[in-house]
N, C-alpha and C positions, 0 to 999 in steps of 0.2 A: 456543395450546397452552401449558399451564404444567405444570412438573414440579417436585415438591418432593423435595429430596435433603438429608439431614442431613450428608453428606460432600461433599467436593469431587469431583464426578462429571462424566463426559462421556457424551453420548448421541448416537446416530445416528438420524435420522428418515428413514424410507424411505416415499415416496409412490408408490403403484401406480396407474397409469391402467388397468391390465388385471390384475386379481387372479388370473386364470387362468394368468399367466406366472410365478407365484411357486412355487419348488420346495417340495413337501410331503414330508417324510420318511416313508418307509413304516413300517408297524406302529407308528405313533405315536412314531417316533423311537427305538425300543428298539435297543440294541446288545448283542451277546453276544460272549463270548470263550472260547477253549479253549486248552489247552496244545498247542503245535505242535512240540515237541522241546525239547532242552536250551537253556534260556535264550531261548525263543521263544514268542510268543503269536499265535494267529490270531484276528483281529477280524472279525466278520461283522455285516452290517446289511442290511435290506431296501431295495431301490432306491427312490429318491425320484421315480421316473418310472413307476409302474405304470400300467396302462391307466386312462385317465380322469383322470390327475393334472393334466395341463395342459388347460384348457378355454378356448376350443375346441381341438380336436386340432390340433397343429401350430403353436400360438402360440409355443411354446418347447420346450426339452428340456434334459436335464442335460448340461452340458459336461464337468464334472469333479467328483470327490470329493477332499477333502483330509482326511487323518488327522492329528489333533493329539494330543499327549501331554504330560503334565507329571508329573514325579516329585514326589509329595506329601510334605510334611514330617510328622513324627510328630504335630504338634498341629493339622494341617488336618482339620477335621471338617465334615460336612455340617450346616448350621445351619437350613436352610429348605427346604421342599418346592418352592417356586416358584423358588428360586435354587439352582442346582447348585453346591455347595460353600458359599460365604459371600458376603455383599455386597462384601467386599473382594477376593474372588477368584471372579468369575463365570465359569463354564465351560459355560454353555448358551446363549451368545449369540455371534454372529460376532465382534463387537469384543472381548468378554471373552476368547475363545480367542486372538485375535491378540495381546492384551496379556499374557496369563498362561500361555500354553502355547507349545509349539514344534511346527511342522509337521514331521511325520515323512515323509521320503522325497519322491518326486515326486508329481505329481497322479495320481489313479487314474481312469482313463477308464471310462465305463459299459460298455465292451466286455468288461471282466473279470467283469461280473456274469452269473451263470448262473441261469436260472429265477427271476429277480427277487431273488437274493441276491448281495451283493457281499462280497468277502473281501480281507483284507490281512494279511500276516505281519510282526510286529514282532520283531526279533532284538536280542540283547544286553540282555535284561531282567535287572536286578539282583535276585537272590533275596531274598525276605523284605522287599521294599519295596513300597509302594503307588503305583500309577500312576492318573492320570485319563486316560481316552481319550475322544475325541469326533470326530465327523465333520462337515464342512461340505460341503453340496451346493451347487454353483454352476450356474446355468442359463446358456443361451446369451444371454439378455437381460441378464446381469450381476447377477441377484438371488441372494443367498446365504441359506441357512437352516441351522440346526444340528440335530443329533439330540439326544437326551436326555442322552447321556454315560453313562459307566460307570466305576466304580472297581474296579481289579483288583489282585491281589497274587499273587505266586508263592511256593509253599512248597517247591519242590524244593531239595535241598541243593546247595551250591556245591562241586562235586567237582574243580574245576580246581586244578592245581598250577603251580609256576613253570616246569616243563618243557613245559607244554602249548603255549606259544607259541614254542618253540625251533625255529628254522629252519636251513637250510643256510647262510644268510648269517651267522647268529649263530655257528654252529660255525666258519666261516671266520675271523670276527673274533676269537673266543677263541683259535683256533690261531695266528693272526698275532701276537697280543699275547704269548702264552706263548712262541712261538718267538723273538720279539724279546728278551724278558726273559732267556731261556736263553742267547741269543747274547751279550748284554751281560755276563752272569755268566762265561761261558767266556773271553771276551776280557779281562775284568778279572782273572780268575785267572791267565791266561797272562802278562798284563802285570806282575802282582805277582811271579810266579815269575821272569821275565826281569830285573826290577828288582833283586831280591835275590840273583841268582846272579853 
């Protein structure tokens, strides 16, 4: 096997003795997303284990799904149909996601999938920023495959204010600081009055 690369690259070669044990993303790897609330997105994808996905039946199954995300920079553009994002930032291969993106949350078990559709909610999305989202399907035999990936952005306004995160602990802290300052001022005033009398 020979591979020509113009850049300093790293590759992973997977040899399958039983090709029926490799996970195949459903619906050709397409992912969709919808707004799930304030600063939250719901990501959905078809199961990688529909009927007949593993041949012969029982040779393997889906162990977990992993959701990966990456906040894209303003100059990140999709440059090639075969490579999701760019040759320097590959987001549609397992090793590319592990190097260029962050795994969001814990592993997602196939038990959360209903009627062949799996869902996950991402919270804390920064408004008016672009994100890359992708899924890795992992089989019981240790084989991993990725979905096609999706680029999403949110356009809802950021209506948060500084008081949104105000808690009882913050109120107690501010009260203690103000009380201490007031006490020091009163004691200082009384000390000055006593000193000059």
